[in-house]
BAFIDREN-601563 format. One line per 8 residues: number of its first residue (from 1); their letters; for each residue z negated, x negated, y negated of N, C-alpha, C, O, CB. Coordinates in nm, 2 decimals. Glycine has a CB too. Layout:
<recs>
NUM) a) Z X Y Z X Y Z X Y Z X Y Z X Y  ...
</recs>
This chain:
<recs>
1) mptysfln) -7.33 -7.88 -8.33 -7.39 -7.75 -8.33 -7.48 -7.73 -8.45 -7.54 -7.83 -8.50 -7.48 -7.73 -8.20  -7.48 -7.61 -8.50 -7.56 -7.59 -8.62 -7.71 -7.58 -8.60 -7.75 -7.55 -8.48 -7.51 -7.46 -8.69  -7.78 -7.60 -8.70 -7.93 -7.59 -8.70 -7.96 -7.45 -8.76 -7.92 -7.43 -8.88 -8.00 -7.71 -8.77  -8.05 -7.37 -8.70 -8.09 -7.24 -8.75 -8.24 -7.24 -8.77 -8.31 -7.31 -8.70 -8.05 -7.13 -8.65  -8.28 -7.17 -8.87 -8.42 -7.15 -8.90 -8.46 -7.01 -8.86 -8.40 -6.91 -8.88 -8.46 -7.17 -9.05  -8.58 -7.01 -8.78 -8.63 -6.88 -8.73 -8.77 -6.85 -8.78 -8.85 -6.95 -8.79 -8.62 -6.88 -8.58  -8.80 -6.73 -8.81 -8.93 -6.69 -8.85 -8.99 -6.60 -8.75 -8.94 -6.50 -8.70 -8.93 -6.61 -8.99  -9.11 -6.64 -8.70 -9.19 -6.56 -8.60 -9.27 -6.46 -8.69 -9.36 -6.50 -8.76 -9.28 -6.65 -8.51
9) tetgqvvd) -9.24 -6.34 -8.68 -9.30 -6.23 -8.76 -9.45 -6.21 -8.72 -9.53 -6.16 -8.80 -9.23 -6.10 -8.76  -9.48 -6.25 -8.60 -9.62 -6.23 -8.55 -9.71 -6.34 -8.61 -9.83 -6.32 -8.65 -9.63 -6.23 -8.40  -9.66 -6.46 -8.62 -9.75 -6.58 -8.66 -9.71 -6.63 -8.80 -9.79 -6.69 -8.86 -9.73 -6.69 -8.56  -9.60 -6.59 -8.85 -9.55 -6.64 -8.98 -9.50 -6.78 -8.98 -9.47 -6.84 -9.09 -9.67 -6.63 -9.08  -9.48 -6.84 -8.86 -9.43 -6.97 -8.85 -9.28 -6.98 -8.86 -9.21 -6.89 -8.80 -9.48 -7.03 -8.72  -9.23 -7.08 -8.93 -9.08 -7.10 -8.94 -9.05 -7.22 -8.86 -9.11 -7.33 -8.88 -9.04 -7.11 -9.09  -8.95 -7.21 -8.77 -8.91 -7.33 -8.69 -8.76 -7.34 -8.70 -8.69 -7.24 -8.72 -8.95 -7.31 -8.54  -8.71 -7.47 -8.69 -8.57 -7.50 -8.69 -8.53 -7.53 -8.55 -8.60 -7.60 -8.47 -8.54 -7.61 -8.78
17) dimsldar) -8.41 -7.48 -8.51 -8.36 -7.51 -8.37 -8.21 -7.53 -8.38 -8.14 -7.47 -8.46 -8.40 -7.39 -8.28  -8.17 -7.62 -8.29 -8.03 -7.65 -8.28 -7.97 -7.58 -8.16 -8.01 -7.59 -8.05 -8.00 -7.80 -8.27  -7.87 -7.49 -8.18 -7.81 -7.41 -8.08 -7.68 -7.36 -8.12 -7.64 -7.35 -8.24 -7.90 -7.30 -8.03  -7.60 -7.31 -8.02 -7.47 -7.25 -8.05 -7.49 -7.11 -8.10 -7.60 -7.05 -8.09 -7.38 -7.25 -7.92  -7.39 -7.05 -8.15 -7.40 -6.91 -8.21 -7.43 -6.81 -8.09 -7.51 -6.72 -8.11 -7.27 -6.87 -8.28  -7.37 -6.83 -7.98 -7.39 -6.74 -7.87 -7.54 -6.75 -7.82 -7.60 -6.65 -7.79 -7.30 -6.78 -7.75  -7.59 -6.88 -7.81 -7.73 -6.90 -7.77 -7.83 -6.84 -7.88 -7.93 -6.78 -7.84 -7.76 -7.05 -7.76  -7.79 -6.85 -8.00 -7.87 -6.79 -8.11 -7.88 -6.63 -8.09 -7.99 -6.58 -8.10 -7.82 -6.82 -8.25
25) ekylsenp) -7.77 -6.57 -8.07 -7.76 -6.43 -8.05 -7.84 -6.38 -7.93 -7.92 -6.28 -7.94 -7.62 -6.38 -8.04  -7.83 -6.46 -7.82 -7.91 -6.43 -7.70 -8.06 -6.44 -7.73 -8.14 -6.36 -7.69 -7.86 -6.51 -7.58  -8.10 -6.55 -7.80 -8.24 -6.58 -7.83 -8.30 -6.47 -7.92 -8.41 -6.43 -7.89 -8.25 -6.72 -7.90  -8.22 -6.42 -8.02 -8.27 -6.32 -8.10 -8.28 -6.18 -8.03 -8.38 -6.11 -8.05 -8.18 -6.30 -8.22  -8.19 -6.15 -7.94 -8.20 -6.03 -7.86 -8.32 -6.03 -7.76 -8.37 -5.92 -7.73 -8.07 -6.00 -7.79  -8.35 -6.15 -7.71 -8.46 -6.16 -7.61 -8.60 -6.16 -7.68 -8.70 -6.14 -7.62 -8.44 -6.28 -7.52  -8.60 -6.20 -7.81 -8.73 -6.21 -7.88 -8.72 -6.12 -8.01 -8.68 -6.17 -8.12 -8.75 -6.36 -7.92  -8.76 -6.00 -8.00 -8.75 -5.91 -8.12 -8.84 -5.94 -8.23 -8.82 -5.90 -8.34 -8.78 -5.77 -8.07
33) hietvitg) -8.95 -6.02 -8.21 -9.04 -6.06 -8.31 -8.99 -6.19 -8.39 -9.06 -6.24 -8.48 -9.18 -6.09 -8.25  -8.87 -6.24 -8.36 -8.81 -6.35 -8.42 -8.70 -6.30 -8.51 -8.61 -6.22 -8.47 -8.76 -6.46 -8.32  -8.70 -6.36 -8.64 -8.59 -6.32 -8.73 -8.53 -6.45 -8.78 -8.59 -6.56 -8.79 -8.65 -6.24 -8.85  -8.40 -6.44 -8.82 -8.33 -6.56 -8.87 -8.37 -6.57 -9.02 -8.37 -6.47 -9.10 -8.18 -6.54 -8.86  -8.40 -6.69 -9.06 -8.42 -6.72 -9.20 -8.31 -6.80 -9.26 -8.27 -6.91 -9.20 -8.56 -6.80 -9.22  -8.24 -6.75 -9.36 -8.13 -6.82 -9.42 -8.18 -6.90 -9.53 -8.22 -6.85 -9.64 -8.02 -6.72 -9.46  -8.17 -7.03 -9.52 -8.21 -7.13 -9.62 -8.10 -7.19 -9.69 -8.11 -7.27 -9.79 -8.31 -7.23 -9.57  -7.98 -7.17 -9.64 -7.85 -7.23 -9.69 -7.75 -7.22 -9.58 -7.76 -7.14 -9.48 -7.88 -7.37 -9.73
41) apglvgst) -7.64 -7.29 -9.60 -7.54 -7.30 -9.49 -7.59 -7.37 -9.37 -7.67 -7.46 -9.38 -7.41 -7.37 -9.55  -7.55 -7.32 -9.25 -7.60 -7.39 -9.13 -7.57 -7.54 -9.13 -7.45 -7.57 -9.16 -7.55 -7.32 -9.01  -7.67 -7.62 -9.10 -7.64 -7.76 -9.10 -7.57 -7.80 -8.97 -7.60 -7.75 -8.86 -7.77 -7.84 -9.11  -7.48 -7.90 -8.98 -7.41 -7.94 -8.86 -7.47 -8.08 -8.82 -7.49 -8.16 -8.90 -7.26 -7.96 -8.89  -7.49 -8.09 -8.69 -7.54 -8.21 -8.63 -7.43 -8.29 -8.57 -7.34 -8.24 -8.50 -7.65 -8.18 -8.53  -7.43 -8.42 -8.60 -7.33 -8.51 -8.54 -7.20 -8.53 -8.61 -7.11 -8.59 -8.56 -7.30 -8.46 -8.40  -7.19 -8.48 -8.73 -7.07 -8.51 -8.81 -7.07 -8.65 -8.86 -7.18 -8.70 -8.91 -7.05 -8.40 -8.92  -6.96 -8.72 -8.86 -6.95 -8.85 -8.90 -6.83 -8.87 -8.99 -6.74 -8.79 -8.99 -6.95 -8.95 -8.78
49) gdrtrapd) -6.83 -8.97 -9.07 -6.72 -9.00 -9.15 -6.73 -8.95 -9.29 -6.82 -8.86 -9.32 -6.59 -8.95 -9.09  -6.65 -9.00 -9.38 -6.64 -8.95 -9.52 -6.52 -8.87 -9.54 -6.41 -8.92 -9.55 -6.64 -9.08 -9.62  -6.54 -8.74 -9.54 -6.43 -8.64 -9.55 -6.38 -8.62 -9.69 -6.29 -8.55 -9.71 -6.47 -8.51 -9.49  -6.45 -8.68 -9.79 -6.41 -8.67 -9.93 -6.32 -8.78 -9.97 -6.27 -8.78 -10.09 -6.53 -8.66 -10.01  -6.30 -8.88 -9.89 -6.22 -9.00 -9.93 -6.07 -8.96 -9.92 -6.03 -8.90 -9.82 -6.25 -9.12 -9.84  -6.00 -8.98 -10.03 -5.86 -8.95 -10.03 -5.78 -9.06 -9.96 -5.81 -9.18 -9.97 -5.81 -8.94 -10.18  -5.68 -9.02 -9.88 -5.60 -9.12 -9.81 -5.52 -9.21 -9.91 -5.50 -9.17 -10.03 -5.50 -9.05 -9.72  -5.48 -9.32 -9.87 -5.41 -9.42 -9.96 -5.28 -9.36 -10.02 -5.26 -9.38 -10.14 -5.37 -9.54 -9.89
57) gfkevlsk) -5.21 -9.28 -9.95 -5.09 -9.22 -10.00 -5.12 -9.12 -10.11 -5.04 -9.11 -10.21 -5.01 -9.15 -9.89  -5.23 -9.05 -10.10 -5.27 -8.95 -10.20 -5.32 -9.02 -10.32 -5.30 -8.97 -10.43 -5.37 -8.86 -10.14  -5.38 -9.14 -10.30 -5.43 -9.22 -10.42 -5.31 -9.26 -10.50 -5.32 -9.27 -10.62 -5.51 -9.34 -10.37  -5.20 -9.29 -10.44 -5.08 -9.33 -10.51 -5.03 -9.21 -10.60 -4.99 -9.23 -10.71 -4.97 -9.38 -10.42  -5.03 -9.09 -10.54 -4.99 -8.97 -10.61 -5.08 -8.95 -10.73 -5.04 -8.92 -10.84 -4.99 -8.85 -10.52  -5.22 -8.97 -10.71 -5.31 -8.95 -10.82 -5.29 -9.06 -10.93 -5.30 -9.03 -11.05 -5.45 -8.96 -10.77  -5.25 -9.18 -10.89 -5.22 -9.29 -10.98 -5.10 -9.25 -11.07 -5.10 -9.27 -11.19 -5.19 -9.42 -10.91  -5.00 -9.19 -11.01 -4.88 -9.15 -11.09 -4.91 -9.04 -11.19 -4.86 -9.04 -11.30 -4.77 -9.11 -10.99
65) iseanpts) -4.99 -8.94 -11.14 -5.04 -8.83 -11.23 -5.12 -8.89 -11.35 -5.10 -8.85 -11.46 -5.12 -8.73 -11.15  -5.21 -8.98 -11.32 -5.29 -9.04 -11.43 -5.21 -9.12 -11.53 -5.24 -9.12 -11.64 -5.40 -9.13 -11.37  -5.10 -9.18 -11.48 -5.01 -9.25 -11.57 -4.94 -9.15 -11.67 -4.92 -9.19 -11.78 -4.90 -9.34 -11.49  -4.91 -9.04 -11.62 -4.84 -8.93 -11.70 -4.94 -8.87 -11.79 -4.90 -8.81 -11.89 -4.77 -8.83 -11.61  -5.07 -8.87 -11.76 -5.17 -8.81 -11.84 -5.28 -8.91 -11.87 -5.39 -8.90 -11.82 -5.23 -8.69 -11.77  -5.25 -9.01 -11.96 -5.35 -9.12 -11.98 -5.48 -9.08 -12.04 -5.58 -9.16 -12.04 -5.28 -9.22 -12.07  -5.49 -8.97 -12.11 -5.62 -8.93 -12.17 -5.70 -8.84 -12.08 -5.81 -8.79 -12.12 -5.59 -8.86 -12.30  -5.66 -8.81 -11.96 -5.73 -8.72 -11.87 -5.84 -8.79 -11.80 -5.85 -8.92 -11.80 -5.64 -8.66 -11.76
73) slasdygh) -5.94 -8.71 -11.74 -6.05 -8.78 -11.67 -6.00 -8.84 -11.54 -6.06 -8.93 -11.49 -6.15 -8.67 -11.64  -5.88 -8.79 -11.49 -5.82 -8.85 -11.37 -5.78 -8.99 -11.40 -5.78 -9.08 -11.31 -5.71 -8.76 -11.32  -5.73 -9.02 -11.52 -5.68 -9.15 -11.56 -5.80 -9.25 -11.55 -5.77 -9.37 -11.52 -5.62 -9.15 -11.69  -5.92 -9.21 -11.58 -6.03 -9.31 -11.58 -6.06 -9.35 -11.44 -6.12 -9.46 -11.42 -6.15 -9.25 -11.65  -6.03 -9.27 -11.34 -6.06 -9.30 -11.20 -5.94 -9.37 -11.13 -5.96 -9.46 -11.06 -6.10 -9.18 -11.13  -5.82 -9.32 -11.16 -5.71 -9.37 -11.08 -5.60 -9.44 -11.17 -5.50 -9.48 -11.12 -5.64 -9.26 -11.01  -5.62 -9.45 -11.30 -5.52 -9.50 -11.39 -5.52 -9.65 -11.39 -5.59 -9.72 -11.31 -5.54 -9.45 -11.53  -5.44 -9.71 -11.48 -5.43 -9.86 -11.49 -5.57 -9.91 -11.52 -5.65 -9.85 -11.59 -5.33 -9.90 -11.60
81) kdhvsatt) -5.60 -10.03 -11.46 -5.73 -10.09 -11.49 -5.72 -10.21 -11.58 -5.82 -10.29 -11.60 -5.79 -10.14 -11.35  -5.60 -10.23 -11.64 -5.59 -10.34 -11.73 -5.67 -10.32 -11.86 -5.71 -10.21 -11.89 -5.44 -10.37 -11.77  -5.69 -10.43 -11.94 -5.78 -10.42 -12.06 -5.73 -10.32 -12.16 -5.81 -10.25 -12.22 -5.79 -10.56 -12.12  -5.60 -10.32 -12.19 -5.54 -10.23 -12.29 -5.56 -10.09 -12.25 -5.60 -10.01 -12.33 -5.39 -10.27 -12.31  -5.53 -10.05 -12.13 -5.55 -9.92 -12.08 -5.69 -9.87 -12.08 -5.72 -9.76 -12.12 -5.49 -9.90 -11.94  -5.78 -9.96 -12.04 -5.92 -9.92 -12.04 -5.98 -9.91 -12.18 -6.05 -9.82 -12.21 -6.00 -10.03 -11.96  -5.93 -9.99 -12.27 -5.98 -9.98 -12.41 -5.93 -9.85 -12.47 -6.00 -9.79 -12.55 -5.93 -10.10 -12.49  -5.80 -9.82 -12.44 -5.75 -9.70 -12.50 -5.82 -9.57 -12.45 -5.86 -9.48 -12.52 -5.60 -9.68 -12.46
89) rnlvqkhr) -5.85 -9.57 -12.32 -5.93 -9.46 -12.26 -6.06 -9.45 -12.32 -6.11 -9.34 -12.35 -5.94 -9.47 -12.11  -6.13 -9.56 -12.34 -6.26 -9.56 -12.40 -6.26 -9.51 -12.54 -6.35 -9.44 -12.58 -6.33 -9.70 -12.39  -6.16 -9.55 -12.62 -6.15 -9.51 -12.75 -6.12 -9.36 -12.76 -6.18 -9.29 -12.85 -6.04 -9.59 -12.82  -6.04 -9.31 -12.68 -6.01 -9.16 -12.68 -6.13 -9.09 -12.64 -6.16 -8.99 -12.70 -5.89 -9.13 -12.58  -6.21 -9.14 -12.54 -6.33 -9.07 -12.49 -6.43 -9.07 -12.60 -6.50 -8.97 -12.63 -6.39 -9.14 -12.37  -6.44 -9.18 -12.68 -6.54 -9.19 -12.79 -6.51 -9.09 -12.89 -6.60 -9.02 -12.94 -6.54 -9.33 -12.85  -6.38 -9.07 -12.93 -6.34 -8.98 -13.03 -6.35 -8.83 -12.98 -6.38 -8.74 -13.06 -6.20 -9.00 -13.08  -6.32 -8.81 -12.85 -6.34 -8.68 -12.79 -6.48 -8.63 -12.80 -6.51 -8.52 -12.83 -6.29 -8.68 -12.65
97) eklggsis) -6.58 -8.72 -12.77 -6.72 -8.69 -12.77 -6.76 -8.67 -12.92 -6.84 -8.58 -12.95 -6.80 -8.80 -12.71  -6.71 -8.75 -13.01 -6.74 -8.73 -13.15 -6.70 -8.60 -13.21 -6.77 -8.54 -13.29 -6.68 -8.85 -13.23  -6.58 -8.55 -13.16 -6.53 -8.42 -13.21 -6.57 -8.31 -13.13 -6.53 -8.19 -13.15 -6.38 -8.43 -13.21  -6.66 -8.33 -13.03 -6.71 -8.22 -12.95 -6.62 -8.18 -12.84 -6.62 -8.06 -12.79 -6.74 -8.10 -13.03  -6.53 -8.27 -12.79 -6.44 -8.24 -12.68 -6.32 -8.15 -12.72 -6.26 -8.09 -12.63 -6.52 -8.17 -12.57  -6.29 -8.15 -12.85 -6.18 -8.07 -12.89 -6.04 -8.13 -12.87 -5.94 -8.07 -12.89 -6.19 -8.03 -13.03  -6.03 -8.26 -12.83 -5.90 -8.32 -12.81 -5.86 -8.28 -12.67 -5.93 -8.29 -12.57 -5.91 -8.48 -12.82  -5.74 -8.22 -12.67 -5.69 -8.17 -12.54 -5.64 -8.28 -12.45 -5.61 -8.39 -12.49 -5.57 -8.07 -12.57
105) e) -5.65 -8.25 -12.32 -5.61 -8.35 -12.22 -5.47 -8.34 -12.19 -5.41 -8.41 -12.11 -5.69 -8.33 -12.09
</recs>
């Protein structure tokens, strides 16, 4: 359930409360002196896991793409990790920075 911030217009106090959207609407209709304060996206309570981690099959696809584009930033994360490949990437990055990023990927 999301966490909502509410402002009591009579006291100026801001409180956070965890409730469903239906409960929030009912709470606001029963308390006209309460307003919703938007401080950002509603926070979710109880979410677990790393949703940004790519599955192993997708990592293989990224590896193949990085092999086809050895000077890309993707290659530094998913490309070959051998000494020659790493040295080549570092050398290209060094010259890219020296030239102000004008070397195309």
